[in-house]
C-alpha positions in Angstrom: 50.8 48.8 -116.0 48.1 51.3 -114.7 44.5 50.4 -113.0 42.8 51.0 -116.1 45.0 48.7 -118.1 44.5 45.6 -115.7 40.9 46.0 -115.8 40.6 46.0 -119.4 42.9 42.8 -119.4 40.7 41.5 -116.5 38.1 41.6 -119.1 39.9 40.5 -121.8 41.6 37.1 -120.5 39.1 36.2 -117.8 36.0 34.3 -117.9 32.8 37.2 -117.5 31.8 34.6 -114.8 34.8 36.1 -112.7 32.7 39.5 -111.9 34.3 42.2 -109.9 32.5 44.3 -107.5 31.7 48.0 -108.4 31.1 50.3 -111.8 35.0 50.7 -111.6 36.6 47.7 -109.9 39.5 48.4 -107.2 42.8 47.0 -108.4 43.8 45.9 -105.0 47.8 45.4 -104.7 48.4 45.0 -100.8 46.9 44.4 -97.5 48.1 44.7 -94.0 45.9 44.1 -90.9 42.4 45.1 -92.0 43.7 47.8 -94.3 44.0 47.6 -98.2 45.6 49.5 -100.7 44.9 49.7 -104.6 47.1 50.5 -107.2 46.3 54.1 -107.7 47.4 54.5 -103.8 44.1 54.8 -101.9 43.4 52.9 -98.9 40.0 51.3 -97.7 39.2 49.5 -94.5 38.5 45.7 -95.3 35.4 44.7 -94.0 34.5 41.9 -95.5 38.0 40.3 -95.5 38.1 38.2 -98.5 35.0 36.6 -97.8 35.3 35.9 -94.2 38.7 34.1 -95.3 41.4 36.7 -94.0 41.0 35.6 -89.9 43.6 37.6 -88.8 43.6 40.6 -91.1 46.0 40.9 -94.4 50.2 39.6 -94.2 50.0 38.9 -90.0 53.2 38.9 -89.1 53.3 35.4 -87.4 51.4 33.6 -90.2 53.7 34.6 -92.6 57.0 33.4 -90.8 55.4 30.2 -90.7 54.4 30.3 -94.2 58.0 31.6 -95.1 59.7 29.4 -93.0 57.7 26.1 -94.4 58.4 26.9 -98.3 62.1 26.9 -97.4 61.8 23.3 -95.9 59.2 22.0 -98.5 56.2 23.6 -100.4 54.5 20.4 -101.9 54.6 16.8 -101.8 50.9 15.7 -101.8 49.0 13.5 -99.6 50.6 10.4 -100.6 53.5 11.2 -98.2 53.0 12.1 -94.5 54.2 15.3 -93.1 54.6 17.1 -90.1 52.3 20.2 -90.6 49.2 18.0 -92.1 49.9 15.7 -88.9 49.8 18.4 -86.5 46.6 20.4 -88.3 44.4 16.8 -87.4 45.3 16.5 -84.3 44.6 19.9 -83.4 41.4 20.2 -85.3 40.2 16.7 -83.3 41.3 18.7 -80.3 39.2 21.9 -80.6 36.1 20.2 -82.5 33.3 18.6 -80.6 34.1 15.1 -79.1 32.9 12.5 -81.7 34.7 14.6 -84.6 38.6 13.0 -84.6 39.3 12.1 -88.1 40.1 14.7 -91.2 40.6 14.6 -94.2 42.3 18.1 -96.5 41.2 19.6 -99.4 42.2 22.5 -101.4 38.7 24.3 -101.2 35.3 24.6 -99.4 33.9 23.4 -102.7 36.1 20.3 -102.2 35.2 19.8 -98.1 31.5 19.6 -99.2 32.0 17.1 -102.0 34.0 14.9 -99.7 31.3 15.1 -96.6 28.4 14.2 -99.2 30.5 11.1 -100.6 31.2 10.1 -97.1 27.4 10.7 -96.1 26.5 8.2 -98.8 29.5 5.6 -98.9 28.7 5.3 -94.7 24.9 5.1 -94.4 24.8 3.3 -98.2 21.9 5.5 -98.9 22.1 8.1 -101.8 19.4 10.6 -101.1 20.5 14.1 -99.6 18.9 17.0 -97.9 20.0 20.4 -98.5 18.5 24.0 -97.9 16.9 26.5 -100.0 19.3 29.7 -100.1 22.6 27.5 -99.6 25.3 27.9 -101.4 28.1 24.8 -101.8 30.9 26.1 -104.3 31.1 26.1 -107.9 31.6 22.2 -108.7 28.5 20.1 -110.5 27.6 18.5 -107.4 28.1 21.6 -105.2 25.8 23.5 -107.9 23.3 21.1 -107.1 23.5 21.3 -103.4 23.2 25.2 -103.9 19.6 26.8 -104.1 20.8 30.3 -105.2 20.0 30.7 -109.0 22.4 33.1 -109.6 24.9 30.7 -108.6 23.9 27.6 -110.9 25.2 27.2 -114.4 23.5 24.4 -115.2 20.5 22.7 -114.3 20.5 20.3 -111.0 22.7 17.5 -112.2 22.3 15.2 -109.1 18.3 14.2 -109.1 18.8 12.7 -105.6 19.4 16.0 -103.8 16.5 17.7 -101.9 15.6 20.9 -100.9 14.1 22.0 -97.6 12.5 25.3 -96.8 15.1 27.6 -95.5 14.9 28.9 -91.7 14.7 32.3 -93.1 12.4 34.2 -90.4 12.6 37.4 -92.0 10.6 36.0 -95.3 9.2 33.2 -93.7 8.3 30.6 -96.5 5.3 29.7 -94.9 4.4 32.9 -93.9 4.3 32.4 -90.3 5.7 34.6 -87.2 8.8 33.4 -84.9 8.3 32.3 -82.4 4.7 31.5 -82.5 5.6 29.2 -85.3 7.5 26.7 -83.4 9.9 26.5 -86.2 7.3 25.0 -88.4 10.0 25.0 -91.4 12.1 22.8 -89.0 9.2 20.0 -88.5 8.8 20.1 -92.7 11.9 18.4 -93.2 10.0 15.4 -92.0 7.5 16.2 -94.6 10.1 16.5 -97.3 11.9 13.1 -96.8 8.7 11.3 -96.4 7.4 12.5 -99.5 10.1 13.4 -102.1 12.7 10.4 -100.8 12.9 6.7 -100.2 12.2 7.4 -96.3 16.1 6.5 -96.0 18.6 9.1 -96.8 22.1 9.5 -96.7 22.4 13.1 -95.0 21.8 16.7 -94.5 24.3 19.6 -95.2 23.4 22.9 -93.4 25.3 26.3 -93.0 24.5 27.7 -89.2 24.3 30.8 -90.5 23.8 30.8 -94.6 26.7 32.5 -96.4 25.7 33.6 -99.8 22.1 33.5 -99.2 22.5 36.5 -96.9 23.6 35.8 -93.6 20.5 34.2 -92.9 20.2 33.2 -89.1 17.9 30.5 -88.0 16.1 30.5 -84.7 17.7 28.8 -81.8 15.6 25.4 -81.8 15.8 24.7 -85.7 18.6 22.6 -86.0 17.8 20.0 -82.9 14.6 19.5 -84.5 16.2 18.9 -88.1 19.2 17.2 -86.7 16.7 14.4 -84.9 14.6 14.1 -88.2 17.6 13.4 -90.2 19.3 10.6 -88.0 15.7 9.4 -87.4 15.6 8.6 -91.1 19.2 6.9 -91.5 21.1 9.9 -92.4 24.2 12.2 -90.7 23.4 15.7 -89.8 26.8 17.7 -91.2 27.9 21.3 -90.5 29.2 23.4 -92.9 31.7 25.9 -91.0 33.1 27.2 -94.1 31.9 30.3 -92.8 30.9 30.1 -89.6 34.0 28.6 -88.2 37.1 29.1 -86.0 35.2 31.5 -83.8 33.4 34.0 -86.2 30.2 33.7 -84.5 31.4 34.0 -81.0 31.9 30.5 -80.3 34.5 28.4 -82.2 32.0 26.1 -84.5 28.8 28.4 -85.7 26.9 24.9 -84.7 27.7 25.3 -81.1 25.7 28.4 -81.1 22.5 25.9 -81.1 23.9 23.2 -79.0 24.0 20.6 -81.5 26.6 17.9 -81.6 27.2 17.3 -85.7 28.2 13.9 -87.0 30.4 15.6 -89.6 31.9 19.2 -90.4 33.0 20.9 -93.1 35.8 23.8 -93.1 37.6 26.0 -95.2 37.9 29.8 -95.9 39.6 31.5 -92.4 41.2 27.9 -91.4 44.3 29.3 -93.0 44.4 33.2 -92.9 43.8 33.2 -96.8 45.9 30.3 -98.0 43.7 27.7 -99.8 42.8 24.8 -97.5 39.5 22.9 -96.8 39.0 20.1 -94.2 36.2 17.4 -93.6 36.3 16.2 -89.9 34.4 13.1 -88.5 34.4 10.4 -86.3 36.2 7.3 -87.0 33.3 4.9 -87.6 32.5 7.4 -90.5 36.0 8.2 -91.6 36.9 4.5 -91.9 33.9 3.6 -93.8 35.7 5.5 -97.2 38.2 2.5 -98.1 38.5 3.3 -102.0 41.3 5.4 -102.7 41.4 9.0 -102.4 43.3 11.6 -103.1 43.3 15.6 -103.4 46.6 16.8 -104.8 46.9 20.1 -102.9 44.9 19.4 -100.3 46.7 19.0 -97.0 49.7 21.1 -98.8 52.3 21.5 -96.1 52.4 25.6 -97.0 48.8 25.8 -96.2 48.9 23.7 -93.0 51.5 25.7 -91.5 49.4 28.6 -92.2 46.6 26.8 -90.5 48.6 26.0 -87.6 49.8 29.2 -86.8 46.1 30.8 -87.6 44.2 28.6 -85.2 47.0 29.2 -82.4 46.7 33.0 -82.3 42.5 32.3 -82.9 43.0 30.4 -79.5 45.9 32.1 -77.1 44.5 35.7 -78.3 40.6 34.4 -77.4 39.5 35.6 -80.8 36.3 34.0 -80.5 35.3 36.0 -77.5 36.5 39.1 -79.3 34.1 38.5 -82.3 31.4 38.2 -79.7 32.3 41.4 -78.4 33.0 43.5 -81.0 30.0 41.8 -83.0 28.2 43.3 -80.2 29.6 46.9 -80.9 29.1 46.3 -84.7 25.4 45.1 -83.9 24.2 47.9 -82.1 25.4 50.5 -84.6 23.7 48.8 -87.3 20.2 48.6 -85.3 21.1 52.3 -84.8 20.9 52.6 -88.4 18.1 50.6 -89.0 16.2 53.3 -86.6 17.4 56.0 -88.3 16.5 54.7 -91.7 13.6 52.4 -91.0 12.4 52.4 -94.6 14.8 50.8 -96.6 16.8 48.5 -93.8 14.3 45.9 -93.2 16.1 43.4 -91.0 19.5 43.3 -89.2 20.4 39.9 -88.3 23.6 37.8 -87.6 26.2 36.4 -84.9 29.8 38.1 -83.9 31.7 39.3 -86.5 29.1 38.2 -89.0 26.4 40.8 -89.3 23.9 41.7 -92.5 21.5 44.3 -93.5 18.6 43.2 -95.9 17.8 46.5 -97.9 14.1 46.7 -99.1 11.6 48.9 -100.9 9.4 50.2 -97.9 9.5 48.3 -94.7 7.3 51.3 -92.8 4.6 50.2 -95.3 5.3 46.3 -95.1 6.9 46.5 -98.8 9.7 44.0 -98.5 10.5 43.8 -102.2 14.2 43.4 -102.5 15.7 46.6 -103.1 19.0 45.5 -104.9 19.2 49.1 -106.8 19.6 50.3 -102.9 22.6 47.9 -102.2 24.3 48.9 -105.4 24.5 52.1 -104.5 25.7 51.9 -100.9 28.2 49.6 -101.9 29.5 52.5 -104.4 29.4 55.3 -101.6 31.0 53.1 -99.3 33.6 52.5 -101.7 33.9 56.1 -101.9 34.5 56.7 -98.1 37.3 54.0 -97.9 35.0 51.0 -96.6 34.7 47.7 -98.4 32.0 45.7 -97.4 30.1 42.7 -99.2 26.8 41.7 -100.5 24.3 38.7 -101.0 21.2 36.9 -101.1 19.5 35.6 -103.6 18.4 39.2 -105.3 21.4 41.1 -104.3 20.1 43.1 -101.8 22.1 42.1 -98.8 24.6 44.0 -96.8 27.2 41.7 -95.6 30.0 42.8 -93.2 32.6 40.6 -91.6 35.8 42.0 -90.9 38.9 40.3 -89.6 38.3 38.5 -86.3 41.0 40.6 -84.4 39.5 43.8 -85.5 39.7 46.6 -82.8 36.5 48.5 -81.3 38.1 51.9 -82.9 37.9 50.1 -86.3 34.6 49.1 -86.0 33.4 52.2 -84.7 35.1 53.9 -87.6 33.3 51.5 -90.2 30.1 52.3 -88.7 30.7 56.0 -89.3 31.6 55.5 -93.0 28.4 53.4 -93.2 26.2 56.2 -91.7 27.8 58.5 -94.0 27.1 56.2 -97.0 23.3 55.9 -96.1 23.2 59.1 -95.8 24.5 60.3 -99.2 22.0 57.7 -100.7 18.9 59.5 -99.2 19.9 62.9 -99.7 
């Protein structure tokens, strides 16, 4: 079967909602490290990493060895039985997360992890109203879509009426038309009014992404989460950090919320936890965890193969100090993107992110203060980078934001090579 046949069958047999990148989607057949190959023999630098999922690059030898060994021992048994990999992973997470977090619940995805966190917040507090952020993304289930404030990812109207959405800490497009830092993080203070005017005043909690992934790597100001966490706790809620994209060192620290010097009451995680195998988790304090007394099961949550992969992945992240590598390579990447912005000041409105989680927001004309989202330019650049063998992501409410997030063990030469390809793509677009 050739590439054209596969693309045709994809359209014929899969939901149209399962969209692909590019006018002619790439049929990827193999990957090693940060390089993937398609069915036609073309090679690409993968600088999106399966949406920040392939933490250590494709087909990592050490992780694969642990996976194969575990498959040969036991591939599945469900959470009705304790296993060595799941216990080892739970203990490891308790060790590497903030001191107050000690008990885990394993799921098969980030969506399921976020749902579990909301359920536990409601169970523990006895309250039902919940705060999320505009531009947030939590997944594709009914509850997750209600948490998501991103119309392209909502198939249905809000199904959970008790969820309220606060203003996003989106400094480039401030919802309050203010300037940072003179604004004093007014968007954070507005959470107080949101609770007082749209809820009973007693809430279950709030879930936040330290960097808003699908929203376009929106990076809140440093003081934002301290202010918000205090407000949430004062109104009876718990503060939940969604680390599905920011976790395990990607921002330059093990957890994205650590960049803001805030201790969460609960964290969710998935994506990079197992280098591409399906796994999610929620971790919280013993007191909060013990409030969920009804039976709860995730058939594939805590699968021994995924847990073995996660244990191997975390071991490598810690052993090789990959959080430091994310910080250092992130500086190289960021400098290159800022230089690109100097070269193309009209179209590149904003450069933002932390570590190996960086974004370019494309607009009509920043030099004339026209920040109209330029999704067309993003489409062109995606095609131009593809031609040059570079795969990146896109996001944002209007699809005008380029997202760059390579494997956490990426080398400086790989980053520089990717920047050259990206520069060439911009040059081609502007000819």
